[in-house]
N, C-alpha and C positions, 0 to 999 in steps of 0.2 A: 834740418827741418823736413826735407823731402823724405828722409828715411822714416821719420815719425808719422808722416801723413800716409805712407804707403799701406800699412795694415788697415787703417780706417777706410781708405779708398777701396781696397779689395773686399772688405766687409760690406761696404755699401753696394758694390757691384754684385756680390753674391746674393745679397738680400733682394736686389732688383731682379736678378735672374729668377730667384725662387718665386717672387710675386708674379712675374710674367708667366712662369711655368704653371703656377697654380691657377692663374686666370685662364690659360689655354686649356687646362684640364676641365675647368668648370664650363668653359664655352662648349667643348665637345660633349660634355656630359649633358648640358642643357639641350643641345641639338638632338642627342640620342633620346632624351626623354620626350621631346616633341614627336619624334618618329614612333616611339613606343606607344604614346597616347593615341597616335593615329593608326595603330596596329600594323605599322610597317616595320616588322620586327627584324628583318634581315638588314635593312638600312640602319636601324638603331644599333645593331651589333657592330656594324662597321664604325659608327661614331664612338661607341664605347671603346672599341679597340684603338681608335686614334687617341683617346684620352689616356689609355693605359700605356701606349707607346711613348707618350710624353713623360709620364711619371706613374710608375706602378706602385702607388702608395695608398690608394683609396679603396677601402673595403666595399663601400656602397656602389662604386662603379662595377666591380666584379659581381656584386649581388644582382644588380639589375640586368647586367649582361647575361647572367645565369637564368634569370626569369625569361628573357627573350629567347634564349636557346631552348628552354623548356617549351615555350609556346610554338617553336618551330619543330617540335618533336625530337630534339636532340638532348635527351636527359643525361647522357654521359658527359657532354660538354657542360651542361648546366651544373652538375655536381662538381665538376672540376673548377668551375668559376666560383662556386660557393665555398669550396675548400680553400681556394686562394684567398677569398675574402676573410676567412677565419685565420689563415696564416698571417694576414696583415693585422687582423684585430680579432682575437679569440673570444671577445665579448660581444661580437656583432650577432645578436640573437636571431634576427630574421633568417640568417643563413642556416642555422641549426634546424629551424622549423621547416624550411624548404627542403633540405636534405632528407629529413625524416619522412616527408610526404612522398618523395620519390622512392625511398627504400620500402615504405609501406606498400606502395603500388606494385613494385617489382618483386616483393616478397623476399628481399635480401635481408633476412632476419639478423644475422650477425653484424652486418654493417649498420643496420638500423639501431641495434642495441649499443654499438660503439658510439654512434653519434649522440644518442640520448644520454649516455653516461657522461660524455664530454660536456653536453649541454647542462646537465644537472650540476656539474662541477663549477661551471661558469655562472650559472644563474644564482643570484644572491637574494632574490625575493622569495621568502618561504611560501607565500601564497601561490606563486607561479611554479615553484618546485613541486608542490603537492598536485597542482593541476596537471603538470607534465607526467608525474607518476601515474595519476589516474588515467590520463589519455593513453599512456603506453600500456598500462594493465588492461584497459578496455580493448585496445587493439589486439593484444595477444589472446585475450579471452575470445574475441570474435574469430580468431584464427585457430581456436581450440588448442592453444599452446599454454596450458594452464600453469605449468611450472614456471615459465617465464613471466606470466602475468602475476603470479604469486610473489615473485621476487620484487616486482615494482610496487605491489601493495605494501610489502614490508618496508621498502624504502620510504614510501609516503607516510607510513605510520611512525617512522623515526622522527619525521619532521612535525607531524600533527597527529598525536596518538589518539585523539578523540574525534577525528573527522569521520562523520557517519558514512559518507560516500565511500571513503577508502576502507573503512571497517567492513562495510557490506560486501564490497568486491573481494576483500580478503577472505571473508567467510565463504563466498561463492566458490572462489578458486580453491580454498581448503577442501571443500566438499568434492570438487572435481578431481583433486589429487589424492583423495582418500584420507585426508586429515580431519575426520569428522568430529573428534573431540575438540580439536582446535576451533573448528567452525562454531560449535555450540558455545564455547567460551567467548568468542568474539561477538556472536549475536546477543548473548546475555549482557555484554558490555554496551551494546547499542541500546538494548531495551531499557537500561537504567536511565537513559536520556529521555524516555517518554513516560508519561503518567500511566497509571494502571487503567485509567478510563479512556485512553487514547482510542479514537475511532478505528474500527477494524481496517478500513481501506488504507489508513495511514501506516499501519504496522504489519499489514498482511505479508509483505515480501520478506520481512525479517523472520516472522513465525514460520513461513514456508521453508526458508533455508535451514532453520533450526530443526523443523520437522523432518526435512530430507536427511539431515545428518543422523538423527535418531533412527529413522527408517533404514538407512544404510547400515547402521549398527545392529539392525534387527531388534531394536528395543521398541516393539510395536505398541506396547501398553502405554508408553510415554509419547510415542510419535503421533498416534492418531488424535489424541486430544489437542496436541500442539498444532497439528495441521488444520484442525477445525477453526482455529483463530485466523488461518490464512484462506479459509473457504469463502472468498468473496472476489468479485470482479474478475480480472484476468487469471487469477490463481484458482478459481473454482474448477475449471476443467482439468487442471493439473492435479489438484487434490483428488478429484473423482477417479483419476487413473491409478491412484494408489490404494483404493478401497477394495475390499473383497468382492463387492458387487461387480466391479469392472472386470476383474480376473474371471469371475464366474460367467459373465456375459460373453467374453471372448472364448472361453473354454467351451461353452455350450454351442457356439457357432462352429468351432473347430470340430466338435463331435459330429456335426451335420455333414461335414465333408471328409470324415474318416481320418482326420489328423489327430489321432488319439494321443500320441506322445506329447504333442504340443499342449493339448487339452489337459493332460494329467499334470504337467509341470506347472501350469497356471493354477490349477486347483490346489496343488500342494502349496503354492504361494498364498492363495486365499486362506487356507487353513493355518498357515503360519501366522498370518496377520491376526486372524480371529479363530481361536481353537474351537469355538462353539458355532462356527458358521456351518450350519447343518446342510444348506443347499449344496455346498461343495462336497460334503461327505456323500450325499445321495448320488450326485452326478458321477463322482469318482467311482463309487461302487457300481453304478450302471455301466460305466466304461469297462471296468475290470471284468464284469460278468460277460459283456459282449465279446471281449477278447479271448475268453476261454474257448477251447476247441470243443465244439459240441459234436463229438464223433457219431453218437447214435442218431442224432437229428440229421446230420449230414447224410448218413447212410440211407435214412428213410426218404429224404428228399430225392436222392439219386435214384432210388427204386421207383418212386412215383413219377419222375419226369423222364425216365429212360425212354428214348426213341419216340417221344411225344410229337405228334403233328396235329395241328388244329388251332382253334382260337377260343376255346372255352375260358371264361373269365376266372374260374377257380384255378386254372393252371397258370394264368398270368400272376395271380396273387401268390401262388406257390413259388414261381420263379423269383418274384421280387423279394419275398422273405428269404428264400434260399441264397440268392446272390448277396443280400445284406449280411447273412451269417458268414458266408465265405469271405467277404471283405473284412468283417470284424475279426475273423480268425486269421487274417493275413494270408489267405489262400488266393492270391491275386490271379494266378494262371487259371485256376478253376472258375473263379468269378467271371473272368473274361470269356471263358468257354461257354458258360451257361448264359451269359448276357447275349452272346452271338446266337446261340440256339433259340433263345427267347425271341430275339428280334426277327428271326426267320418266320416265326409263327405270329408275332404281334409287332408288325412294322411300325417304327417311329414312336414307340412308347417312351415318353420323356424320362420317366423315372429309371427305366432300364438303360437308356442311353447315358444318363447321368452316372449310373453305376459303372458303365463301360468306360467312361472317361476317367473315373476314379481308378479302376483297375489298370488301365494303360499308364496313367500317371505314376502309380505305385510301382509299376514294372519298368519305369524310366523310358517308356516308348512315347516320347514327348510329341513328335510330329503327328503320330496317329491320334494321340489324345487331343491335340489341337484341332485336327480335321473333324473328329466326331463332335468335339465341343462346339465348333462353329456351326455344324449341322443342327445341333441341339438348340443353340441360341437363335437360329434363324426361323424356328418354328413360330408361325403366326399366332398360334393359340397359347403361347407361353404366358403365364400369369405374372404380375409384378413381383410376387413373392418368389416364384421360381427364378425369374430373371436375376434377382439379387443373389440368390443362393448359387446359381450357376456362374454368375460373374465372380463371386468369391473363389469358387473352384478354379475358374480359368485364370484368375490372377496368379494362383499357385502353380498352375500348369505352365504358364508363360515364364514365371519366375525370373531369376537374374539373367537368364539367357536372352530375354527380350524385355528389357526394363520399361520401354515405352508402352507396350501392350499390357504388361503386368500392371503398371500404374493406372492405365485407363480402366482396366477390368476392376481393379480394387476400388477405384473412385466410383464406378457404377454400382458397386456393392455397398456403398456408404449410405444405406437407407434403413430406417426402422431398427429392428433388433440386431441387424448386421453392421450397424454403424461402428460400434466399438472394435469388432474383429477386423473390419476392413481398414480402419485407421491404424490399428496395431500392426497389421500386415504391411501396410504402406511404410510405416516407420522401420519395420524389420528389414524390408528389401532396400530401403534407402540407406540404411546402415551397412548392409552387406555390400552394396554397390560402392559406397564410400570407402569401406575397408579394402575392397579389391583394387580401388584406384590408387591407394597409397603404396 
């Protein structure tokens, strides 16, 4: 009889021990939670560790210990805690979310992807799976990692093929990685879900993305009418920057500071978009004429100005016209020589000082260009229009070597007709700076 009772007694004893152990774990866990709620995170960690020492079986204990470690700025220990939680229970979803946020913040992209992929495997709710794909794709889009973002939009579409948010992000990332035909196809799929009379603000972003795809494919005849459907609200300035008028405005201002190569490339773009855009043809012709070497004219100016000393206005006019011809002809050394000669006779003439800054800039004599430019900008008689024009030039003189002053000068130039070119230049230098940082 004693032999028969022994297994039952042992079973009862082990059950009692388990219950006591479980109660002790819960007791330490509750104590830890009190300290956590009181923001005494270090004391909470000690209590969680006491619970784990008794029985390392609870995912939630490791999870909340990880939260406290994160709050005391120890993300490595936090991730270790959350990984232990998943080792105990791979379906403990809060741990995946917590790990993702840490890897997002630390830019550990491979670890982040591995965690998301494991999370997607364990998540059984399709709605939550799609949201996870969307969140991940949005993160990689913000990081400009469009290939990775595209991978997760595709995963999302496997689960929910007609989800408009995922489709839209898929089209955006397709455009970013050069898959423009794919982007058009996806946007057309989205647009079938809207009526033909849908309000423009409701569908503008979809038409914008389709227009961008056609634009990138240089199918301008189709792109421009599509972009007109997006020409509302926040998309209006974006569409404006794709029109010939925008390129013409930027090119015109570049001509003013003798940046002819930049001006010509922008005018070429304007004429590609609209072959009948006559303003671009006229300005391009004007630049080409200016760039021709006017040998006979140069010789005549040299004869007339040789060894001149004095301050007759007709000579000042001759100097200004001659230096302009020299700059247009890319004879920068000679332009600088005659600018210096002119300033000996006509001190502080702003137009000539401007030409001198251009010549020094073209000769890569940056520090001298800055010195003369600062003199020019400090003239108390400077007009608002001159200030904007000179600020644009100084932005290019400072360039990538001094990004802070470059940015400030270009921001000063964002007024009136120079607003487009200053904005264009700001974007250009920001991109150069970003590329150099990579």
